[in-house]
C-alpha positions, 0 to 999 in steps of 0.5 A: 501499499502506497505511504504506508508504514512497514517494520524491517526486520534484519540479520547481522546487518542485513534486511531478510523480512519485512512485514506491513499492515493492509486493510484486510478487504482491498488488500488480504492478510497474506505472505510473499516470496520477495527475492533481493536483486540489483535491478528490479527491471531487468529481472521483470523483462527477463521473466518474460523474455523466459515465458513468464509475466509480469503481474505487477510491473516494476514500481517504486515503493518506499526504499525500493524499485520492486516487481511481483513476477510470474513464472511459466507455470503461473507462480508468484514472487517480488523482486526489489532492489533497493533504491538507489 
């Protein structure tokens, strides 16, 4: 959700998880896998080239550039690159 507060969990100084609240209606409670990448745009384009799809085009989020990708079998996952 744009501008939503979120919590970051660190282990040995490295980001390992993020959580944010949802309204429980428009965005139901859920979990997802999000891979850290260097370039979310390039990974999204590569996924399409390999037969996958884009569920959420790369977008700037607080501190990250993120995308949600669908693999050729329909599995969904996110990728995020640290902004800046």
